[in-house]
Residue frames relative to the residue before (quaternion, step in Angstrom):
aa qw qx qy qz dx dy dz
M 1.0000 0.0000 0.0000 0.0000 0.00 0.00 0.00
N 0.4978 -0.6570 0.4874 0.2879 3.53 -1.07 0.82
S 0.2422 -0.7614 0.5873 0.1290 3.55 -1.06 0.75
I 0.3137 -0.7089 0.5950 0.2124 3.54 -1.22 0.51
P 0.3726 -0.7245 0.5240 0.2485 3.62 -0.48 1.08
G 0.8050 0.2503 -0.2143 0.4933 3.55 -0.91 0.96
I 0.3726 0.7602 -0.4694 0.2509 3.62 1.27 0.06
E 0.5808 0.5996 -0.3736 0.4046 3.58 1.12 -0.60
K 0.5690 0.6041 -0.3778 0.4105 3.62 1.18 -0.42
L 0.6675 0.4980 -0.2964 0.4676 3.59 1.25 -0.40
S 0.4276 0.7442 -0.4395 0.2650 3.60 1.27 -0.11
M 0.6595 0.4894 -0.3276 0.4672 3.62 1.12 -0.46
L 0.7085 0.4352 -0.2565 0.4927 3.60 1.27 -0.29
L 0.7919 0.2377 -0.0969 0.5541 3.58 1.13 -0.65
S 0.4915 -0.6274 0.5101 0.3233 3.53 -1.20 0.54
S 0.6613 -0.5014 0.3620 0.4245 3.58 -1.23 0.26
T 0.6121 0.5437 -0.3417 0.4614 3.60 1.11 -0.66
E 0.6632 0.4936 -0.2988 0.4766 3.59 0.96 -0.86
I 0.6280 0.5208 -0.3344 0.4718 3.57 1.03 -0.75
E 0.6309 0.5257 -0.3313 0.4646 3.61 0.98 -0.78
K 0.6355 0.5238 -0.3232 0.4661 3.60 0.99 -0.86
L 0.6561 0.5185 -0.2972 0.4609 3.55 0.96 -0.91
V 0.6586 0.5036 -0.3004 0.4716 3.58 0.94 -0.89
K 0.6455 0.5143 -0.3201 0.4651 3.61 0.98 -0.82
A 0.6653 0.4969 -0.3001 0.4695 3.57 0.91 -0.92
A 0.6425 0.5064 -0.3167 0.4801 3.59 1.00 -0.81
G 0.6155 0.5581 -0.3305 0.4477 3.57 1.09 -0.73
R 0.6290 0.5204 -0.3320 0.4725 3.58 1.06 -0.72
H 0.6379 0.5088 -0.3240 0.4788 3.59 1.00 -0.79
S 0.6428 0.5273 -0.3183 0.4555 3.56 1.01 -0.80
E 0.6834 0.4956 -0.2828 0.4553 3.58 0.91 -0.93
T 0.7584 0.4062 -0.2177 0.4609 3.59 0.85 -0.94
S 0.8320 0.1853 -0.0570 0.5198 3.59 0.94 -0.85
N 0.3826 -0.7368 0.4616 0.3125 3.59 1.32 0.00
M 0.3396 0.7104 -0.5240 0.3248 3.55 0.99 0.97
N 0.0729 -0.7958 0.6011 0.0118 3.55 -0.95 0.92
F 0.2216 -0.7867 0.5714 0.0746 3.53 -0.99 0.96
T 0.0549 -0.7694 0.6359 0.0239 3.55 -1.14 0.76
I 0.3083 -0.7180 0.5919 0.1975 3.57 -0.90 0.94
L 0.2453 -0.8025 0.5313 0.1166 3.57 -0.47 1.21
S 0.7897 -0.1621 0.1292 0.5774 3.57 0.89 -0.92
V 0.1342 -0.7403 0.6533 0.0850 3.50 -1.32 0.51
N 0.1998 0.7637 -0.5950 0.1512 3.56 -0.75 1.07
E 0.7551 -0.3934 0.2591 0.4559 3.58 -1.26 -0.07
E 0.6336 0.5350 -0.3308 0.4505 3.59 1.17 -0.44
G 0.7090 -0.4054 0.2666 0.5117 3.57 1.17 -0.45
I 0.5552 -0.5833 0.4784 0.3502 3.51 -1.30 -0.45
E 0.2111 -0.7465 0.6179 0.1280 3.54 -1.02 0.87
I 0.0312 -0.8051 0.5903 -0.0488 3.54 -0.76 1.15
E 0.1936 -0.7428 0.6285 0.1253 3.53 -1.04 0.85
V 0.0624 -0.7713 0.6329 0.0254 3.55 -0.97 0.92
T 0.0324 -0.7903 0.6118 -0.0123 3.55 -0.89 0.99
Q 0.2043 -0.7498 0.6106 0.1524 3.52 -1.22 0.48
G 0.2715 -0.7599 0.5739 0.1395 3.52 -0.88 1.01
E 0.7338 -0.3949 0.3096 0.4579 3.53 -1.33 -0.12
T 0.1884 -0.7810 0.5880 0.0940 3.57 -1.02 0.85
K 0.5923 -0.5788 0.4279 0.3619 3.56 -1.20 0.54
S 0.6760 0.5111 -0.2883 0.4458 3.57 1.04 -0.78
G 0.3896 -0.7258 0.4793 0.3029 3.58 1.16 -0.52
R 0.5627 0.5697 -0.3939 0.4513 3.59 1.27 0.21
Y 0.0785 -0.8224 0.5633 -0.0142 3.55 -0.89 1.01
A 0.4674 -0.6746 0.5085 0.2606 3.51 -1.17 0.74
S 0.4770 -0.6350 0.5250 0.3060 3.54 -1.22 0.56
E 0.6828 -0.4503 0.3578 0.4506 3.59 -1.28 0.14
T 0.6367 0.5384 -0.3213 0.4489 3.57 1.00 -0.84
T 0.6694 0.4938 -0.2949 0.4702 3.57 0.91 -0.92
L 0.6389 0.5155 -0.3280 0.4675 3.59 0.95 -0.84
S 0.6620 0.5060 -0.3009 0.4639 3.59 0.94 -0.89
T 0.6570 0.5160 -0.3057 0.4568 3.58 0.95 -0.90
R 0.6726 0.4901 -0.3015 0.4653 3.59 0.89 -0.89
T 0.6354 0.5188 -0.3255 0.4702 3.58 1.05 -0.75
K 0.6510 0.5127 -0.3083 0.4672 3.56 0.93 -0.93
D 0.6485 0.5147 -0.3179 0.4620 3.60 0.92 -0.88
L 0.6642 0.5287 -0.2995 0.4355 3.56 0.91 -0.94
F 0.7703 0.3817 -0.1972 0.4713 3.58 0.74 -1.06
S 0.6230 0.5691 -0.3447 0.4113 3.62 1.09 -0.64
K 0.5531 0.6133 -0.4002 0.3971 3.60 1.13 -0.49
L 0.7733 0.3171 -0.1681 0.5227 3.57 0.98 -0.84
L 0.7626 0.2483 -0.1409 0.5805 3.59 1.25 -0.39
P 0.0233 -0.8827 0.4687 0.0248 3.60 0.76 1.05
K 0.7625 0.3710 -0.2084 0.4873 3.62 1.02 -0.67
T 0.5477 0.6252 -0.3865 0.3997 3.57 1.28 0.06
K 0.4178 -0.6908 0.5310 0.2575 3.55 -0.97 0.90
L 0.1525 -0.7940 0.5858 0.0571 3.56 -0.83 1.03
R 0.1166 -0.7434 0.6548 0.0710 3.54 -0.94 0.93
I 0.0856 -0.8346 0.5438 -0.0199 3.53 -0.45 1.28
Y 0.1480 -0.7544 0.6368 0.0592 3.52 -1.00 0.99
A 0.0998 -0.8260 0.5546 0.0129 3.56 -0.36 1.26
Q 0.0857 -0.7818 0.6176 0.0103 3.52 -0.97 0.93
T 0.2565 -0.7902 0.5418 0.1272 3.56 -0.44 1.25
F 0.5690 -0.5897 0.4503 0.3544 3.53 -1.27 0.38
A 0.0808 -0.7651 0.6375 0.0410 3.56 -0.99 0.87
P 0.3279 -0.7696 0.5084 0.2041 3.57 -0.39 1.18
S 0.5646 -0.5849 0.4648 0.3508 3.52 -1.19 0.60
P 0.5187 -0.6364 0.4548 0.3450 3.60 -0.90 0.78
A 0.6115 0.5736 -0.3469 0.4204 3.58 1.11 -0.62
S 0.5720 0.6092 -0.3875 0.3892 3.60 1.16 -0.42
T 0.5866 0.5760 -0.3713 0.4317 3.60 1.25 -0.22
V 0.5518 0.6361 -0.3885 0.3740 3.59 1.22 -0.33
T 0.0933 0.7448 -0.6514 0.1107 3.51 -0.82 1.17
T 0.6813 -0.4507 0.3378 0.4676 3.59 -1.21 0.06
A 0.6362 0.5222 -0.3319 0.4610 3.61 1.01 -0.77
W 0.6362 0.5224 -0.3221 0.4675 3.59 1.00 -0.84
L 0.6444 0.5298 -0.3145 0.4529 3.58 0.96 -0.91
E 0.6676 0.5025 -0.3029 0.4584 3.58 0.83 -0.99
S 0.6588 0.5189 -0.3001 0.4546 3.56 0.94 -0.92
K 0.6976 0.4689 -0.2749 0.4668 3.61 0.82 -0.99
M 0.6403 0.5196 -0.3310 0.4588 3.58 0.98 -0.80
Q 0.6566 0.5002 -0.3051 0.4750 3.57 1.01 -0.80
Q 0.6432 0.5344 -0.3128 0.4504 3.61 0.94 -0.91
K 0.7721 0.3646 -0.1736 0.4907 3.56 0.89 -0.96
G 0.4144 -0.7291 0.4563 0.2975 3.58 1.27 -0.12
V 0.4204 0.6967 -0.4636 0.3507 3.56 1.08 0.76
R 0.2029 -0.7756 0.5891 0.1013 3.54 -1.00 0.87
I 0.6907 -0.4779 0.3496 0.4151 3.55 -1.28 0.38
K 0.6260 0.5583 -0.3299 0.4332 3.56 1.00 -0.87
Q 0.6637 0.5019 -0.3005 0.4661 3.60 1.00 -0.85
I 0.6357 0.5160 -0.3303 0.4696 3.59 0.98 -0.83
A 0.6397 0.5248 -0.3189 0.4622 3.58 0.97 -0.86
F 0.6586 0.5046 -0.3077 0.4658 3.58 0.91 -0.89
D 0.7161 0.4710 -0.2583 0.4457 3.60 0.84 -0.99
T 0.7681 0.3787 -0.1948 0.4782 3.60 1.01 -0.78
G 0.4209 -0.7085 0.4657 0.3224 3.57 1.17 -0.49
L 0.5114 0.6216 -0.4268 0.4122 3.58 1.29 0.20
D 0.5352 -0.6341 0.4362 0.3480 3.59 -1.11 0.56
R 0.6237 -0.5905 0.3861 0.3363 3.54 -1.15 0.81
E 0.6315 0.5580 -0.3414 0.4163 3.59 0.98 -0.80
S 0.6567 0.5018 -0.3126 0.4683 3.57 0.93 -0.87
I 0.6548 0.5067 -0.3122 0.4659 3.56 0.91 -0.93
S 0.6421 0.5249 -0.3135 0.4625 3.57 0.95 -0.88
D 0.6596 0.5087 -0.3090 0.4591 3.59 0.92 -0.87
W 0.6541 0.4927 -0.3141 0.4803 3.62 1.01 -0.75
V 0.6730 0.5079 -0.2973 0.4480 3.57 0.91 -0.94
T 0.7329 0.4127 -0.2351 0.4870 3.61 0.97 -0.80
G 0.5110 -0.6667 0.4094 0.3560 3.58 1.22 -0.26
K 0.4083 0.7101 -0.4800 0.3141 3.60 1.23 0.19
R 0.7677 0.2137 -0.0931 0.5968 3.54 1.16 -0.69
S 0.4140 -0.7090 0.5048 0.2668 3.58 -0.86 0.90
M 0.4020 -0.7222 0.5212 0.2125 3.53 -1.16 0.71
S 0.3787 -0.6823 0.5748 0.2463 3.55 -1.00 0.86
Q 0.6761 -0.4749 0.3564 0.4362 3.59 -1.26 0.19
I 0.6287 0.5359 -0.3351 0.4530 3.60 1.05 -0.71
V 0.6515 0.5012 -0.3119 0.4766 3.59 0.97 -0.84
K 0.6356 0.5215 -0.3263 0.4664 3.58 0.98 -0.84
A 0.6539 0.5083 -0.3123 0.4654 3.58 0.96 -0.84
M 0.6248 0.5343 -0.3382 0.4580 3.58 0.99 -0.80
F 0.6820 0.4743 -0.2886 0.4760 3.59 0.86 -0.94
Y 0.6286 0.5529 -0.3385 0.4296 3.58 0.95 -0.87
F 0.7477 0.3977 -0.2357 0.4766 3.58 0.70 -1.03
Y 0.6043 0.5451 -0.3618 0.4547 3.58 1.11 -0.51
L 0.7912 0.3274 -0.1544 0.4929 3.58 0.91 -0.92
K 0.3954 0.7494 -0.4518 0.2792 3.58 1.27 0.04
Protein backbone atom coordinates (compact mmCIF):
# COMPACT_ATOMS: atom_id res chain seq x y z
CA MET A 1 0.00 0.00 0.00
CA ASN A 2 1.16 3.50 -0.82
CA SER A 3 2.07 5.72 2.10
CA ILE A 4 1.71 9.47 2.45
CA PRO A 5 4.87 10.99 3.92
CA GLY A 6 3.94 13.08 6.94
CA ILE A 7 0.53 11.38 7.39
CA GLU A 8 1.23 11.01 11.11
CA LYS A 9 0.82 14.81 11.40
CA LEU A 10 -2.92 14.29 10.81
CA SER A 11 -3.35 11.91 13.75
CA MET A 12 -4.68 14.72 15.97
CA LEU A 13 -7.37 15.57 13.38
CA LEU A 14 -8.36 12.15 12.04
CA SER A 15 -8.99 8.72 13.47
CA SER A 16 -6.84 5.78 12.40
CA THR A 17 -9.74 4.50 10.25
CA GLU A 18 -10.00 7.87 8.47
CA ILE A 19 -6.25 7.92 7.93
CA GLU A 20 -6.45 4.44 6.38
CA LYS A 21 -9.22 5.65 4.04
CA LEU A 22 -7.09 8.61 3.04
CA VAL A 23 -4.04 6.43 2.39
CA LYS A 24 -6.12 3.99 0.28
CA ALA A 25 -7.60 6.82 -1.79
CA ALA A 26 -4.14 8.35 -2.27
CA GLY A 27 -2.90 4.92 -3.32
CA ARG A 28 -5.50 4.82 -6.09
CA HIS A 29 -4.28 8.20 -7.36
CA SER A 30 -0.73 6.89 -7.25
CA GLU A 31 -1.59 3.74 -9.20
CA THR A 32 -3.68 5.44 -11.89
CA SER A 33 -1.93 8.80 -12.31
CA ASN A 34 1.38 8.44 -10.43
CA MET A 35 0.33 11.26 -8.10
CA ASN A 36 2.03 11.40 -4.72
CA PHE A 37 1.04 13.46 -1.70
CA THR A 38 3.18 14.73 1.17
CA ILE A 39 1.88 16.43 4.30
CA LEU A 40 4.30 19.31 4.84
CA SER A 41 2.77 20.87 7.94
CA VAL A 42 -0.32 20.93 10.12
CA ASN A 43 -1.07 23.92 12.33
CA GLU A 44 -3.94 26.17 13.41
CA GLU A 45 -3.86 27.93 10.03
CA GLY A 46 -4.46 24.71 8.13
CA ILE A 47 -2.62 21.94 6.33
CA GLU A 48 0.13 22.32 3.75
CA ILE A 49 0.21 19.52 1.19
CA GLU A 50 2.60 18.92 -1.67
CA VAL A 51 1.31 16.92 -4.63
CA THR A 52 3.62 15.73 -7.39
CA GLN A 53 3.06 13.70 -10.50
CA GLY A 54 5.68 11.34 -11.80
CA GLU A 55 6.06 9.84 -15.24
CA THR A 56 3.05 7.88 -16.49
CA LYS A 57 2.87 5.02 -18.98
CA SER A 58 0.20 6.84 -20.96
CA GLY A 59 2.27 10.01 -21.28
CA ARG A 60 -0.73 12.09 -20.17
CA TYR A 61 -0.16 14.56 -17.35
CA ALA A 62 -2.34 16.73 -15.15
CA SER A 63 -1.96 20.49 -14.97
CA GLU A 64 -1.19 22.28 -11.70
CA THR A 65 -4.87 23.19 -11.44
CA THR A 66 -5.97 19.58 -11.89
CA LEU A 67 -3.43 18.32 -9.35
CA SER A 68 -4.62 20.95 -6.85
CA THR A 69 -8.29 20.14 -7.46
CA ARG A 70 -7.77 16.40 -7.01
CA THR A 71 -5.79 16.99 -3.82
CA LYS A 72 -8.46 19.30 -2.45
CA ASP A 73 -11.20 16.77 -3.30
CA LEU A 74 -9.26 13.96 -1.65
CA PHE A 75 -8.49 15.73 1.63
CA SER A 76 -11.69 17.83 1.92
CA LYS A 77 -13.83 14.70 2.20
CA LEU A 78 -12.32 13.94 5.60
CA LEU A 79 -11.31 17.49 6.56
CA PRO A 80 -14.18 19.63 5.21
CA LYS A 81 -13.60 22.72 7.39
CA THR A 82 -9.81 22.72 7.28
CA LYS A 83 -7.97 25.22 5.12
CA LEU A 84 -5.70 23.44 2.66
CA ARG A 85 -2.65 25.04 1.11
CA ILE A 86 -1.63 22.93 -1.84
CA TYR A 87 1.68 23.03 -3.69
CA ALA A 88 1.34 21.24 -7.01
CA GLN A 89 4.32 20.09 -9.02
CA THR A 90 3.62 18.83 -12.53
CA PHE A 91 5.74 16.27 -14.30
CA ALA A 92 8.47 17.64 -16.55
CA PRO A 93 9.95 14.99 -18.82
CA SER A 94 13.68 14.88 -19.24
CA PRO A 95 14.79 16.53 -22.47
CA ALA A 96 16.83 13.40 -23.15
CA SER A 97 13.61 11.37 -23.39
CA THR A 98 13.06 12.90 -26.83
CA VAL A 99 16.12 11.08 -28.20
CA THR A 100 15.21 8.31 -30.63
CA THR A 101 17.02 6.85 -33.62
CA ALA A 102 15.01 9.16 -35.91
CA TRP A 103 15.93 12.17 -33.74
CA LEU A 104 19.61 11.15 -33.85
CA GLU A 105 19.63 10.79 -37.64
CA SER A 106 17.89 14.14 -38.06
CA LYS A 107 20.22 16.03 -35.69
CA MET A 108 23.35 14.41 -37.13
CA GLN A 109 22.26 15.40 -40.63
CA GLN A 110 21.35 18.97 -39.57
CA LYS A 111 24.70 19.48 -37.86
CA GLY A 112 26.78 17.54 -40.38
CA VAL A 113 28.11 15.20 -37.70
CA ARG A 114 29.19 11.66 -38.47
CA ILE A 115 29.57 8.63 -36.21
CA LYS A 116 33.35 8.87 -36.52
CA GLN A 117 33.28 12.44 -35.13
CA ILE A 118 31.04 11.48 -32.20
CA ALA A 119 33.40 8.59 -31.41
CA PHE A 120 36.41 10.90 -31.50
CA ASP A 121 34.75 13.58 -29.33
CA THR A 122 33.27 11.19 -26.74
CA GLY A 123 35.87 8.44 -26.62
CA LEU A 124 33.21 5.80 -27.27
CA ASP A 125 33.80 3.10 -29.88
CA ARG A 126 32.29 3.60 -33.33
CA GLU A 127 30.48 0.24 -33.26
CA SER A 128 28.49 1.13 -30.15
CA ILE A 129 27.57 4.53 -31.53
CA SER A 130 26.56 2.96 -34.84
CA ASP A 131 24.39 0.40 -33.05
CA TRP A 132 22.61 3.16 -31.08
CA VAL A 133 22.13 5.35 -34.15
CA THR A 134 20.72 2.49 -36.26
CA GLY A 135 18.59 1.09 -33.46
CA LYS A 136 20.39 -2.26 -33.25
CA ARG A 137 21.10 -1.52 -29.60
CA SER A 138 18.71 0.19 -27.20
CA MET A 139 19.86 3.39 -25.54
CA SER A 140 19.95 3.81 -21.78
CA GLN A 141 18.87 7.14 -20.29
CA ILE A 142 22.54 8.09 -19.87
CA VAL A 143 23.28 7.41 -23.54
CA LYS A 144 20.22 9.42 -24.58
CA ALA A 145 21.37 12.30 -22.40
CA MET A 146 24.86 12.15 -23.91
CA PHE A 147 23.44 12.33 -27.44
CA TYR A 148 20.96 15.05 -26.48
CA PHE A 149 23.58 17.40 -25.06
CA TYR A 150 26.14 16.54 -27.71
CA LEU A 151 23.74 17.32 -30.57
CA LYS A 152 21.76 20.11 -28.91
